[in-house]
PDB file of N, CA, C and O in Angstrom:
ATOM      1  N   MET A   1      23.103  31.189 -43.279  1.00  0.00           N
ATOM      2  CA  MET A   1      23.759  31.499 -42.010  1.00  0.00           C
ATOM      3  C   MET A   1      23.896  30.003 -41.337  1.00  0.00           C
ATOM      4  O   MET A   1      22.901  29.279 -41.305  1.00  0.00           O
ATOM      5  N   LEU A   2      24.983  29.621 -40.874  1.00  0.00           N
ATOM      6  CA  LEU A   2      25.183  28.444 -40.073  1.00  0.00           C
ATOM      7  C   LEU A   2      25.611  28.706 -38.606  1.00  0.00           C
ATOM      8  O   LEU A   2      26.688  29.254 -38.375  1.00  0.00           O
ATOM      9  N   ARG A   3      24.799  28.328 -37.643  1.00  0.00           N
ATOM     10  CA  ARG A   3      25.160  28.570 -36.166  1.00  0.00           C
ATOM     11  C   ARG A   3      26.245  27.643 -35.855  1.00  0.00           C
ATOM     12  O   ARG A   3      26.083  26.442 -36.072  1.00  0.00           O
ATOM     13  N   GLU A   4      27.348  28.093 -35.364  1.00  0.00           N
ATOM     14  CA  GLU A   4      28.451  27.281 -34.993  1.00  0.00           C
ATOM     15  C   GLU A   4      28.156  26.609 -33.477  1.00  0.00           C
ATOM     16  O   GLU A   4      28.201  25.387 -33.336  1.00  0.00           O
ATOM     17  N   THR A   5      27.884  27.408 -32.482  1.00  0.00           N
ATOM     18  CA  THR A   5      27.597  26.955 -31.180  1.00  0.00           C
ATOM     19  C   THR A   5      27.019  28.014 -30.345  1.00  0.00           C
ATOM     20  O   THR A   5      26.785  29.099 -30.877  1.00  0.00           O
ATOM     21  N   VAL A   6      26.764  27.834 -29.120  1.00  0.00           N
ATOM     22  CA  VAL A   6      26.189  28.728 -28.108  1.00  0.00           C
ATOM     23  C   VAL A   6      26.968  28.751 -26.926  1.00  0.00           C
ATOM     24  O   VAL A   6      27.353  27.649 -26.537  1.00  0.00           O
ATOM     25  N   ALA A   7      27.334  29.872 -26.179  1.00  0.00           N
ATOM     26  CA  ALA A   7      28.176  29.896 -25.136  1.00  0.00           C
ATOM     27  C   ALA A   7      27.634  31.007 -24.139  1.00  0.00           C
ATOM     28  O   ALA A   7      27.080  32.011 -24.587  1.00  0.00           O
ATOM     29  N   GLU A   8      27.801  30.812 -22.813  1.00  0.00           N
ATOM     30  CA  GLU A   8      27.476  31.787 -21.946  1.00  0.00           C
ATOM     31  C   GLU A   8      28.531  32.875 -21.979  1.00  0.00           C
ATOM     32  O   GLU A   8      29.723  32.626 -22.155  1.00  0.00           O
ATOM     33  N   LEU A   9      27.994  34.209 -21.784  1.00  0.00           N
ATOM     34  CA  LEU A   9      28.818  35.462 -21.980  1.00  0.00           C
ATOM     35  C   LEU A   9      28.374  36.220 -20.661  1.00  0.00           C
ATOM     36  O   LEU A   9      27.330  36.868 -20.594  1.00  0.00           O
ATOM     37  N   PRO A  10      29.328  36.062 -19.561  1.00  0.00           N
ATOM     38  CA  PRO A  10      29.111  36.921 -18.441  1.00  0.00           C
ATOM     39  C   PRO A  10      29.681  38.189 -18.782  1.00  0.00           C
ATOM     40  O   PRO A  10      30.798  38.181 -19.299  1.00  0.00           O
ATOM     41  N   THR A  11      29.095  39.285 -18.577  1.00  0.00           N
ATOM     42  CA  THR A  11      29.754  40.725 -18.623  1.00  0.00           C
ATOM     43  C   THR A  11      29.362  41.577 -17.454  1.00  0.00           C
ATOM     44  O   THR A  11      28.455  41.286 -16.674  1.00  0.00           O
ATOM     45  N   GLU A  12      30.147  42.706 -17.386  1.00  0.00           N
ATOM     46  CA  GLU A  12      29.908  43.525 -16.347  1.00  0.00           C
ATOM     47  C   GLU A  12      28.461  44.178 -16.286  1.00  0.00           C
ATOM     48  O   GLU A  12      28.104  44.896 -15.352  1.00  0.00           O
ATOM     49  N   PHE A  13      27.633  43.843 -17.422  1.00  0.00           N
ATOM     50  CA  PHE A  13      26.426  44.575 -17.638  1.00  0.00           C
ATOM     51  C   PHE A  13      25.417  43.363 -17.424  1.00  0.00           C
ATOM     52  O   PHE A  13      24.215  43.548 -17.617  1.00  0.00           O
ATOM     53  N   GLY A  14      25.871  42.212 -17.054  1.00  0.00           N
ATOM     54  CA  GLY A  14      24.862  40.982 -16.878  1.00  0.00           C
ATOM     55  C   GLY A  14      25.226  39.843 -17.657  1.00  0.00           C
ATOM     56  O   GLY A  14      26.172  39.894 -18.443  1.00  0.00           O
ATOM     57  N   ASN A  15      24.443  38.680 -17.466  1.00  0.00           N
ATOM     58  CA  ASN A  15      24.793  37.471 -18.313  1.00  0.00           C
ATOM     59  C   ASN A  15      23.979  37.403 -19.468  1.00  0.00           C
ATOM     60  O   ASN A  15      22.765  37.608 -19.439  1.00  0.00           O
ATOM     61  N   PHE A  16      24.664  37.102 -20.549  1.00  0.00           N
ATOM     62  CA  PHE A  16      23.998  36.930 -21.937  1.00  0.00           C
ATOM     63  C   PHE A  16      24.514  35.531 -22.400  1.00  0.00           C
ATOM     64  O   PHE A  16      25.239  34.793 -21.733  1.00  0.00           O
ATOM     65  N   GLN A  17      23.999  35.273 -23.711  1.00  0.00           N
ATOM     66  CA  GLN A  17      24.369  34.107 -24.523  1.00  0.00           C
ATOM     67  C   GLN A  17      24.965  34.641 -25.790  1.00  0.00           C
ATOM     68  O   GLN A  17      24.492  35.652 -26.311  1.00  0.00           O
ATOM     69  N   ILE A  18      25.965  34.014 -26.294  1.00  0.00           N
ATOM     70  CA  ILE A  18      26.698  34.451 -27.505  1.00  0.00           C
ATOM     71  C   ILE A  18      26.481  33.463 -28.526  1.00  0.00           C
ATOM     72  O   ILE A  18      26.784  32.308 -28.226  1.00  0.00           O
ATOM     73  N   TYR A  19      26.022  33.683 -29.660  1.00  0.00           N
ATOM     74  CA  TYR A  19      25.631  32.819 -30.826  1.00  0.00           C
ATOM     75  C   TYR A  19      26.581  33.178 -31.854  1.00  0.00           C
ATOM     76  O   TYR A  19      26.341  34.199 -32.499  1.00  0.00           O
ATOM     77  N   PRO A  20      27.648  32.490 -32.120  1.00  0.00           N
ATOM     78  CA  PRO A  20      28.503  32.699 -33.534  1.00  0.00           C
ATOM     79  C   PRO A  20      27.965  32.009 -34.647  1.00  0.00           C
ATOM     80  O   PRO A  20      27.652  30.822 -34.558  1.00  0.00           O
ATOM     81  N   TYR A  21      27.816  32.750 -35.824  1.00  0.00           N
ATOM     82  CA  TYR A  21      27.347  32.133 -36.969  1.00  0.00           C
ATOM     83  C   TYR A  21      28.446  32.404 -38.118  1.00  0.00           C
ATOM     84  O   TYR A  21      29.250  33.331 -38.017  1.00  0.00           O
ATOM     85  N   ARG A  22      28.420  31.611 -39.111  1.00  0.00           N
ATOM     86  CA  ARG A  22      29.272  31.798 -40.312  1.00  0.00           C
ATOM     87  C   ARG A  22      28.194  31.707 -41.485  1.00  0.00           C
ATOM     88  O   ARG A  22      27.314  30.854 -41.595  1.00  0.00           O
ATOM     89  N   HIS A  23      28.470  32.815 -42.365  1.00  0.00           N
ATOM     90  CA  HIS A  23      27.780  32.981 -43.712  1.00  0.00           C
ATOM     91  C   HIS A  23      28.205  31.863 -44.481  1.00  0.00           C
ATOM     92  O   HIS A  23      29.411  31.692 -44.662  1.00  0.00           O
ATOM     93  N   THR A  24      27.316  31.036 -44.984  1.00  0.00           N
ATOM     94  CA  THR A  24      27.824  29.912 -45.830  1.00  0.00           C
ATOM     95  C   THR A  24      28.127  30.246 -47.330  1.00  0.00           C
ATOM     96  O   THR A  24      28.573  29.369 -48.070  1.00  0.00           O
ATOM     97  N   LEU A  25      27.875  31.554 -47.789  1.00  0.00           N
ATOM     98  CA  LEU A  25      28.277  31.907 -49.066  1.00  0.00           C
ATOM     99  C   LEU A  25      29.688  32.593 -49.108  1.00  0.00           C
ATOM    100  O   LEU A  25      30.409  32.421 -50.091  1.00  0.00           O
ATOM    101  N   ASN A  26      30.049  33.294 -48.152  1.00  0.00           N
ATOM    102  CA  ASN A  26      31.221  33.971 -48.097  1.00  0.00           C
ATOM    103  C   ASN A  26      32.233  33.775 -46.934  1.00  0.00           C
ATOM    104  O   ASN A  26      33.311  34.365 -46.863  1.00  0.00           O
ATOM    105  N   ASN A  27      31.745  32.846 -46.002  1.00  0.00           N
ATOM    106  CA  ASN A  27      32.521  32.417 -44.804  1.00  0.00           C
ATOM    107  C   ASN A  27      32.759  33.675 -43.956  1.00  0.00           C
ATOM    108  O   ASN A  27      33.784  33.669 -43.274  1.00  0.00           O
ATOM    109  N   CYS A  28      31.938  34.784 -43.900  1.00  0.00           N
ATOM    110  CA  CYS A  28      32.103  35.945 -42.933  1.00  0.00           C
ATOM    111  C   CYS A  28      31.616  35.467 -41.669  1.00  0.00           C
ATOM    112  O   CYS A  28      30.719  34.624 -41.674  1.00  0.00           O
ATOM    113  N   ASN A  29      32.143  35.942 -40.467  1.00  0.00           N
ATOM    114  CA  ASN A  29      31.544  35.568 -39.224  1.00  0.00           C
ATOM    115  C   ASN A  29      30.594  36.755 -38.706  1.00  0.00           C
ATOM    116  O   ASN A  29      30.781  37.951 -38.933  1.00  0.00           O
ATOM    117  N   HIS A  30      29.512  36.182 -37.946  1.00  0.00           N
ATOM    118  CA  HIS A  30      28.583  37.100 -37.435  1.00  0.00           C
ATOM    119  C   HIS A  30      28.299  36.611 -35.943  1.00  0.00           C
ATOM    120  O   HIS A  30      28.369  35.408 -35.694  1.00  0.00           O
ATOM    121  N   VAL A  31      28.022  37.409 -35.083  1.00  0.00           N
ATOM    122  CA  VAL A  31      27.834  37.004 -33.698  1.00  0.00           C
ATOM    123  C   VAL A  31      26.510  37.827 -33.190  1.00  0.00           C
ATOM    124  O   VAL A  31      26.346  39.029 -33.399  1.00  0.00           O
ATOM    125  N   ALA A  32      25.653  37.034 -32.531  1.00  0.00           N
ATOM    126  CA  ALA A  32      24.455  37.493 -31.863  1.00  0.00           C
ATOM    127  C   ALA A  32      24.633  37.373 -30.375  1.00  0.00           C
ATOM    128  O   ALA A  32      24.953  36.303 -29.858  1.00  0.00           O
ATOM    129  N   ILE A  33      24.426  38.473 -29.688  1.00  0.00           N
ATOM    130  CA  ILE A  33      24.400  38.447 -28.220  1.00  0.00           C
ATOM    131  C   ILE A  33      23.036  38.510 -27.792  1.00  0.00           C
ATOM    132  O   ILE A  33      22.330  39.441 -28.182  1.00  0.00           O
ATOM    133  N   ILE A  34      22.554  37.560 -26.979  1.00  0.00           N
ATOM    134  CA  ILE A  34      21.105  37.404 -26.696  1.00  0.00           C
ATOM    135  C   ILE A  34      20.880  37.280 -25.166  1.00  0.00           C
ATOM    136  O   ILE A  34      21.568  36.598 -24.406  1.00  0.00           O
ATOM    137  N   LYS A  35      19.801  38.052 -24.828  1.00  0.00           N
ATOM    138  CA  LYS A  35      19.377  37.943 -23.451  1.00  0.00           C
ATOM    139  C   LYS A  35      17.874  37.481 -23.490  1.00  0.00           C
ATOM    140  O   LYS A  35      17.015  38.096 -24.120  1.00  0.00           O
ATOM    141  N   GLY A  36      17.651  36.417 -22.809  1.00  0.00           N
ATOM    142  CA  GLY A  36      16.286  35.962 -22.713  1.00  0.00           C
ATOM    143  C   GLY A  36      16.163  34.559 -23.321  1.00  0.00           C
ATOM    144  O   GLY A  36      17.114  34.007 -23.873  1.00  0.00           O
ATOM    145  N   ASN A  37      14.882  33.980 -23.186  1.00  0.00           N
ATOM    146  CA  ASN A  37      14.474  32.780 -23.790  1.00  0.00           C
ATOM    147  C   ASN A  37      14.097  32.846 -25.286  1.00  0.00           C
ATOM    148  O   ASN A  37      13.011  33.326 -25.611  1.00  0.00           O
ATOM    149  N   THR A  38      14.934  32.394 -26.169  1.00  0.00           N
ATOM    150  CA  THR A  38      14.643  32.676 -27.564  1.00  0.00           C
ATOM    151  C   THR A  38      13.398  31.922 -28.076  1.00  0.00           C
ATOM    152  O   THR A  38      12.820  32.324 -29.085  1.00  0.00           O
ATOM    153  N   SER A  39      13.008  30.917 -27.448  1.00  0.00           N
ATOM    154  CA  SER A  39      11.779  30.072 -27.909  1.00  0.00           C
ATOM    155  C   SER A  39      10.459  31.046 -27.788  1.00  0.00           C
ATOM    156  O   SER A  39       9.430  30.853 -28.436  1.00  0.00           O
ATOM    157  N   GLU A  40      10.652  32.121 -26.857  1.00  0.00           N
ATOM    158  CA  GLU A  40       9.392  33.134 -26.652  1.00  0.00           C
ATOM    159  C   GLU A  40       9.632  34.192 -27.561  1.00  0.00           C
ATOM    160  O   GLU A  40       8.768  35.069 -27.550  1.00  0.00           O
ATOM    161  N   PHE A  41      10.594  34.344 -28.360  1.00  0.00           N
ATOM    162  CA  PHE A  41      10.736  35.625 -29.224  1.00  0.00           C
ATOM    163  C   PHE A  41       9.699  35.689 -30.202  1.00  0.00           C
ATOM    164  O   PHE A  41       9.363  36.788 -30.641  1.00  0.00           O
ATOM    165  N   GLU A  42       9.119  34.570 -30.619  1.00  0.00           N
ATOM    166  CA  GLU A  42       8.159  34.597 -31.891  1.00  0.00           C
ATOM    167  C   GLU A  42       6.872  35.299 -31.442  1.00  0.00           C
ATOM    168  O   GLU A  42       6.126  35.876 -32.232  1.00  0.00           O
ATOM    169  N   THR A  43       6.645  35.207 -30.042  1.00  0.00           N
ATOM    170  CA  THR A  43       5.378  35.460 -29.531  1.00  0.00           C
ATOM    171  C   THR A  43       5.302  36.963 -28.781  1.00  0.00           C
ATOM    172  O   THR A  43       4.266  37.478 -28.363  1.00  0.00           O
ATOM    173  N   GLN A  44       6.602  37.519 -28.714  1.00  0.00           N
ATOM    174  CA  GLN A  44       6.737  38.808 -27.942  1.00  0.00           C
ATOM    175  C   GLN A  44       7.459  39.774 -28.929  1.00  0.00           C
ATOM    176  O   GLN A  44       8.174  39.439 -29.873  1.00  0.00           O
ATOM    177  N   SER A  45       7.128  41.073 -28.519  1.00  0.00           N
ATOM    178  CA  SER A  45       8.067  42.156 -29.173  1.00  0.00           C
ATOM    179  C   SER A  45       9.418  42.017 -28.411  1.00  0.00           C
ATOM    180  O   SER A  45       9.547  41.802 -27.206  1.00  0.00           O
ATOM    181  N   VAL A  46      10.545  42.204 -29.473  1.00  0.00           N
ATOM    182  CA  VAL A  46      11.839  41.993 -28.960  1.00  0.00           C
ATOM    183  C   VAL A  46      12.580  43.385 -29.343  1.00  0.00           C
ATOM    184  O   VAL A  46      12.469  43.875 -30.467  1.00  0.00           O
ATOM    185  N   MET A  47      13.300  43.941 -28.367  1.00  0.00           N
ATOM    186  CA  MET A  47      14.240  44.957 -28.698  1.00  0.00           C
ATOM    187  C   MET A  47      15.469  44.389 -29.473  1.00  0.00           C
ATOM    188  O   MET A  47      16.037  43.360 -29.106  1.00  0.00           O
ATOM    189  N   VAL A  48      15.840  45.098 -30.538  1.00  0.00           N
ATOM    190  CA  VAL A  48      17.045  44.677 -31.312  1.00  0.00           C
ATOM    191  C   VAL A  48      18.003  45.978 -31.504  1.00  0.00           C
ATOM    192  O   VAL A  48      17.582  47.107 -31.757  1.00  0.00           O
ATOM    193  N   ARG A  49      19.292  45.634 -31.347  1.00  0.00           N
ATOM    194  CA  ARG A  49      20.231  46.723 -31.616  1.00  0.00           C
ATOM    195  C   ARG A  49      21.268  46.085 -32.657  1.00  0.00           C
ATOM    196  O   ARG A  49      22.038  45.150 -32.438  1.00  0.00           O
ATOM    197  N   MET A  50      21.113  46.767 -33.769  1.00  0.00           N
ATOM    198  CA  MET A  50      22.218  46.359 -34.722  1.00  0.00           C
ATOM    199  C   MET A  50      23.564  47.037 -34.475  1.00  0.00           C
ATOM    200  O   MET A  50      23.638  48.212 -34.116  1.00  0.00           O
ATOM    201  N   HIS A  51      24.566  46.298 -34.671  1.00  0.00           N
ATOM    202  CA  HIS A  51      25.883  46.992 -34.149  1.00  0.00           C
ATOM    203  C   HIS A  51      26.892  46.648 -35.223  1.00  0.00           C
ATOM    204  O   HIS A  51      27.237  45.477 -35.383  1.00  0.00           O
ATOM    205  N   SER A  52      27.371  47.618 -35.956  1.00  0.00           N
ATOM    206  CA  SER A  52      28.421  47.368 -36.908  1.00  0.00           C
ATOM    207  C   SER A  52      29.852  47.351 -36.135  1.00  0.00           C
ATOM    208  O   SER A  52      30.247  48.313 -35.476  1.00  0.00           O
ATOM    209  N   GLU A  53      30.484  46.299 -36.273  1.00  0.00           N
ATOM    210  CA  GLU A  53      31.721  46.025 -35.517  1.00  0.00           C
ATOM    211  C   GLU A  53      32.872  46.936 -35.954  1.00  0.00           C
ATOM    212  O   GLU A  53      33.046  47.277 -37.123  1.00  0.00           O
ATOM    213  N   CYS A  54      33.656  47.310 -34.908  1.00  0.00           N
ATOM    214  CA  CYS A  54      34.855  48.065 -35.114  1.00  0.00           C
ATOM    215  C   CYS A  54      35.887  47.442 -34.157  1.00  0.00           C
ATOM    216  O   CYS A  54      35.881  47.666 -32.946  1.00  0.00           O
ATOM    217  N   PHE A  55      36.823  46.601 -34.815  1.00  0.00           N
ATOM    218  CA  PHE A  55      37.751  45.814 -33.813  1.00  0.00           C
ATOM    219  C   PHE A  55      38.423  46.813 -32.993  1.00  0.00           C
ATOM    220  O   PHE A  55      38.401  46.564 -31.787  1.00  0.00           O
ATOM    221  N   ILE A  56      38.941  47.747 -33.303  1.00  0.00           N
ATOM    222  CA  ILE A  56      39.833  48.619 -32.641  1.00  0.00           C
ATOM    223  C   ILE A  56      39.177  49.351 -31.671  1.00  0.00           C
ATOM    224  O   ILE A  56      39.831  49.670 -30.678  1.00  0.00           O
ATOM    225  N   GLY A  57      37.923  49.710 -31.759  1.00  0.00           N
ATOM    226  CA  GLY A  57      36.953  50.327 -30.728  1.00  0.00           C
ATOM    227  C   GLY A  57      36.439  49.366 -29.820  1.00  0.00           C
ATOM    228  O   GLY A  57      36.476  49.610 -28.614  1.00  0.00           O
ATOM    229  N   ASP A  58      35.863  48.073 -30.343  1.00  0.00           N
ATOM    230  CA  ASP A  58      35.099  47.132 -29.345  1.00  0.00           C
ATOM    231  C   ASP A  58      36.115  46.438 -28.549  1.00  0.00           C
ATOM    232  O   ASP A  58      36.039  46.384 -27.321  1.00  0.00           O
ATOM    233  N   ALA A  59      37.182  45.840 -29.309  1.00  0.00           N
ATOM    234  CA  ALA A  59      38.055  44.977 -28.568  1.00  0.00           C
ATOM    235  C   ALA A  59      39.198  45.703 -27.848  1.00  0.00           C
ATOM    236  O   ALA A  59      39.648  45.262 -26.791  1.00  0.00           O
ATOM    237  N   LEU A  60      39.673  46.841 -28.439  1.00  0.00           N
ATOM    238  CA  LEU A  60      40.913  47.281 -28.004  1.00  0.00           C
ATOM    239  C   LEU A  60      40.641  48.739 -27.305  1.00  0.00           C
ATOM    240  O   LEU A  60      41.556  49.315 -26.717  1.00  0.00           O
ATOM    241  N   GLY A  61      39.322  49.301 -27.404  1.00  0.00           N
ATOM    242  CA  GLY A  61      39.037  50.520 -26.632  1.00  0.00           C
ATOM    243  C   GLY A  61      39.595  51.786 -27.306  1.00  0.00           C
ATOM    244  O   GLY A  61      39.752  52.827 -26.669  1.00  0.00           O
ATOM    245  N   SER A  62      39.884  51.670 -28.589  1.00  0.00           N
ATOM    246  CA  SER A  62      40.328  52.981 -29.264  1.00  0.00           C
ATOM    247  C   SER A  62      39.192  54.087 -29.270  1.00  0.00           C
ATOM    248  O   SER A  62      37.985  53.912 -29.438  1.00  0.00           O
ATOM    249  N   LEU A  63      39.825  55.179 -29.062  1.00  0.00           N
ATOM    250  CA  LEU A  63      38.838  56.284 -28.904  1.00  0.00           C
ATOM    251  C   LEU A  63      38.652  56.829 -30.351  1.00  0.00           C
ATOM    252  O   LEU A  63      38.029  57.884 -30.475  1.00  0.00           O
ATOM    253  N   ARG A  64      39.143  56.195 -31.462  1.00  0.00           N
ATOM    254  CA  ARG A  64      38.956  56.736 -32.812  1.00  0.00           C
ATOM    255  C   ARG A  64      37.602  56.503 -33.445  1.00  0.00           C
ATOM    256  O   ARG A  64      37.173  56.974 -34.498  1.00  0.00           O
ATOM    257  N   CYS A  65      36.992  55.648 -32.555  1.00  0.00           N
ATOM    258  CA  CYS A  65      35.579  55.336 -32.941  1.00  0.00           C
ATOM    259  C   CYS A  65      34.674  55.141 -31.696  1.00  0.00           C
ATOM    260  O   CYS A  65      35.160  54.857 -30.602  1.00  0.00           O
ATOM    261  N   TYR A  66      33.449  55.291 -31.879  1.00  0.00           N
ATOM    262  CA  TYR A  66      32.455  55.257 -30.670  1.00  0.00           C
ATOM    263  C   TYR A  66      31.712  53.758 -30.495  1.00  0.00           C
ATOM    264  O   TYR A  66      30.718  53.622 -29.783  1.00  0.00           O
ATOM    265  N   SER A  67      32.259  52.781 -31.154  1.00  0.00           N
ATOM    266  CA  SER A  67      31.533  51.431 -31.244  1.00  0.00           C
ATOM    267  C   SER A  67      31.579  50.882 -29.799  1.00  0.00           C
ATOM    268  O   SER A  67      30.646  50.227 -29.334  1.00  0.00           O
ATOM    269  N   ARG A  68      32.571  51.140 -29.190  1.00  0.00           N
ATOM    270  CA  ARG A  68      32.686  50.470 -27.777  1.00  0.00           C
ATOM    271  C   ARG A  68      31.722  51.044 -26.852  1.00  0.00           C
ATOM    272  O   ARG A  68      31.093  50.311 -26.088  1.00  0.00           O
ATOM    273  N   MET A  69      31.561  52.311 -26.867  1.00  0.00           N
ATOM    274  CA  MET A  69      30.671  53.047 -25.906  1.00  0.00           C
ATOM    275  C   MET A  69      29.067  52.700 -26.361  1.00  0.00           C
ATOM    276  O   MET A  69      28.108  52.577 -25.599  1.00  0.00           O
ATOM    277  N   GLN A  70      29.076  52.604 -27.566  1.00  0.00           N
ATOM    278  CA  GLN A  70      27.643  52.067 -28.187  1.00  0.00           C
ATOM    279  C   GLN A  70      27.270  50.769 -27.713  1.00  0.00           C
ATOM    280  O   GLN A  70      26.138  50.525 -27.295  1.00  0.00           O
ATOM    281  N   LEU A  71      28.290  49.849 -27.773  1.00  0.00           N
ATOM    282  CA  LEU A  71      28.191  48.503 -27.340  1.00  0.00           C
ATOM    283  C   LEU A  71      27.873  48.300 -25.876  1.00  0.00           C
ATOM    284  O   LEU A  71      27.067  47.474 -25.448  1.00  0.00           O
ATOM    285  N   GLN A  72      28.521  49.062 -25.225  1.00  0.00           N
ATOM    286  CA  GLN A  72      28.445  49.019 -23.623  1.00  0.00           C
ATOM    287  C   GLN A  72      27.015  49.597 -23.275  1.00  0.00           C
ATOM    288  O   GLN A  72      26.299  49.034 -22.446  1.00  0.00           O
ATOM    289  N   ALA A  73      26.655  50.671 -23.900  1.00  0.00           N
ATOM    290  CA  ALA A  73      25.272  51.331 -23.677  1.00  0.00           C
ATOM    291  C   ALA A  73      24.052  50.263 -24.022  1.00  0.00           C
ATOM    292  O   ALA A  73      23.094  50.050 -23.279  1.00  0.00           O
ATOM    293  N   ALA A  74      24.273  49.684 -25.210  1.00  0.00           N
ATOM    294  CA  ALA A  74      23.236  48.570 -25.661  1.00  0.00           C
ATOM    295  C   ALA A  74      23.040  47.417 -24.579  1.00  0.00           C
ATOM    296  O   ALA A  74      21.937  47.032 -24.191  1.00  0.00           O
ATOM    297  N   LEU A  75      24.363  46.881 -24.114  1.00  0.00           N
ATOM    298  CA  LEU A  75      24.161  45.910 -23.285  1.00  0.00           C
ATOM    299  C   LEU A  75      23.646  46.369 -21.785  1.00  0.00           C
ATOM    300  O   LEU A  75      23.029  45.554 -21.099  1.00  0.00           O
ATOM    301  N   LYS A  76      23.880  47.519 -21.364  1.00  0.00           N
ATOM    302  CA  LYS A  76      23.297  47.929 -20.094  1.00  0.00           C
ATOM    303  C   LYS A  76      21.871  48.226 -20.332  1.00  0.00           C
ATOM    304  O   LYS A  76      21.109  48.021 -19.387  1.00  0.00           O
ATOM    305  N   MET A  77      21.380  48.681 -21.452  1.00  0.00           N
ATOM    306  CA  MET A  77      19.833  48.914 -21.885  1.00  0.00           C
ATOM    307  C   MET A  77      19.324  47.491 -21.822  1.00  0.00           C
ATOM    308  O   MET A  77      18.386  47.229 -21.069  1.00  0.00           O
ATOM    309  N   ILE A  78      19.843  46.632 -22.508  1.00  0.00           N
ATOM    310  CA  ILE A  78      19.355  45.284 -22.591  1.00  0.00           C
ATOM    311  C   ILE A  78      19.124  44.700 -21.132  1.00  0.00           C
ATOM    312  O   ILE A  78      18.012  44.247 -20.860  1.00  0.00           O
ATOM    313  N   GLU A  79      20.101  44.694 -20.220  1.00  0.00           N
ATOM    314  CA  GLU A  79      20.110  44.058 -18.938  1.00  0.00           C
ATOM    315  C   GLU A  79      18.983  44.790 -18.111  1.00  0.00           C
ATOM    316  O   GLU A  79      18.194  44.187 -17.384  1.00  0.00           O
ATOM    317  N   GLY A  80      18.993  46.188 -18.306  1.00  0.00           N
ATOM    318  CA  GLY A  80      17.983  46.776 -17.494  1.00  0.00           C
ATOM    319  C   GLY A  80      16.588  46.632 -17.856  1.00  0.00           C
ATOM    320  O   GLY A  80      15.711  46.783 -17.006  1.00  0.00           O
ATOM    321  N   ALA A  81      16.315  46.336 -19.119  1.00  0.00           N
ATOM    322  CA  ALA A  81      14.917  46.149 -19.440  1.00  0.00           C
ATOM    323  C   ALA A  81      14.220  44.880 -18.789  1.00  0.00           C
ATOM    324  O   ALA A  81      12.991  44.819 -18.737  1.00  0.00           O
ATOM    325  N   GLY A  82      14.911  44.019 -18.368  1.00  0.00           N
ATOM    326  CA  GLY A  82      14.293  42.955 -17.748  1.00  0.00           C
ATOM    327  C   GLY A  82      13.384  41.961 -18.451  1.00  0.00           C
ATOM    328  O   GLY A  82      12.675  41.201 -17.793  1.00  0.00           O
ATOM    329  N   GLN A  83      13.395  41.956 -19.743  1.00  0.00           N
ATOM    330  CA  GLN A  83      12.513  41.109 -20.506  1.00  0.00           C
ATOM    331  C   GLN A  83      13.188  40.336 -21.516  1.00  0.00           C
ATOM    332  O   GLN A  83      14.415  40.434 -21.549  1.00  0.00           O
ATOM    333  N   GLU A  84      12.629  39.607 -22.320  1.00  0.00           N
ATOM    334  CA  GLU A  84      13.229  38.818 -23.256  1.00  0.00           C
ATOM    335  C   GLU A  84      13.845  39.746 -24.485  1.00  0.00           C
ATOM    336  O   GLU A  84      13.079  40.469 -25.122  1.00  0.00           O
ATOM    337  N   ILE A  85      15.139  39.701 -24.764  1.00  0.00           N
ATOM    338  CA  ILE A  85      15.669  40.772 -25.632  1.00  0.00           C
ATOM    339  C   ILE A  85      16.654  40.073 -26.436  1.00  0.00           C
ATOM    340  O   ILE A  85      17.262  39.144 -25.904  1.00  0.00           O
ATOM    341  N   ILE A  86      16.915  40.404 -27.718  1.00  0.00           N
ATOM    342  CA  ILE A  86      17.984  39.764 -28.672  1.00  0.00           C
ATOM    343  C   ILE A  86      18.557  40.968 -29.007  1.00  0.00           C
ATOM    344  O   ILE A  86      17.851  41.949 -29.243  1.00  0.00           O
ATOM    345  N   CYS A  87      19.941  41.011 -29.063  1.00  0.00           N
ATOM    346  CA  CYS A  87      20.946  42.027 -29.387  1.00  0.00           C
ATOM    347  C   CYS A  87      21.869  41.535 -30.541  1.00  0.00           C
ATOM    348  O   CYS A  87      23.003  41.237 -30.169  1.00  0.00           O
ATOM    349  N   PRO A  88      21.611  41.395 -31.836  1.00  0.00           N
ATOM    350  CA  PRO A  88      22.647  41.024 -32.750  1.00  0.00           C
ATOM    351  C   PRO A  88      23.634  41.870 -33.073  1.00  0.00           C
ATOM    352  O   PRO A  88      23.376  43.068 -33.189  1.00  0.00           O
ATOM    353  N   PHE A  89      24.833  41.420 -33.256  1.00  0.00           N
ATOM    354  CA  PHE A  89      26.078  42.190 -33.620  1.00  0.00           C
ATOM    355  C   PHE A  89      26.580  41.649 -34.848  1.00  0.00           C
ATOM    356  O   PHE A  89      26.800  40.442 -34.941  1.00  0.00           O
ATOM    357  N   ILE A  90      26.792  42.481 -35.849  1.00  0.00           N
ATOM    358  CA  ILE A  90      27.323  42.006 -37.159  1.00  0.00           C
ATOM    359  C   ILE A  90      28.857  42.432 -37.261  1.00  0.00           C
ATOM    360  O   ILE A  90      29.348  43.547 -37.085  1.00  0.00           O
ATOM    361  N   TYR A  91      29.453  41.266 -37.584  1.00  0.00           N
ATOM    362  CA  TYR A  91      30.938  41.451 -37.702  1.00  0.00           C
ATOM    363  C   TYR A  91      31.288  40.948 -39.154  1.00  0.00           C
ATOM    364  O   TYR A  91      30.949  39.848 -39.589  1.00  0.00           O
ATOM    365  N   TYR A  92      31.997  41.874 -39.834  1.00  0.00           N
ATOM    366  CA  TYR A  92      32.385  41.615 -41.304  1.00  0.00           C
ATOM    367  C   TYR A  92      33.775  41.257 -41.319  1.00  0.00           C
ATOM    368  O   TYR A  92      34.334  40.997 -42.384  1.00  0.00           O
TER     369      TYR A  92
END
């Protein structure tokens, strides 16, 4: 995996950082949404939410899948925990 960049991601659930990655073998894109100081993640327990992307649900709000509601619930939980948390999202 090759990290492309890091950017601030303000949401209605709080402020996060977004880390886009590119898989070097098949060029698939992956995104990690992170809350907290990543340098401390090795010494602390970290909550992780694996999310399987559904473009029509996540981005367009389609009611044919539940991914958007799951994504919103995860972001709300992460913001409410008030600790160093990482939340990776897998995009195929």
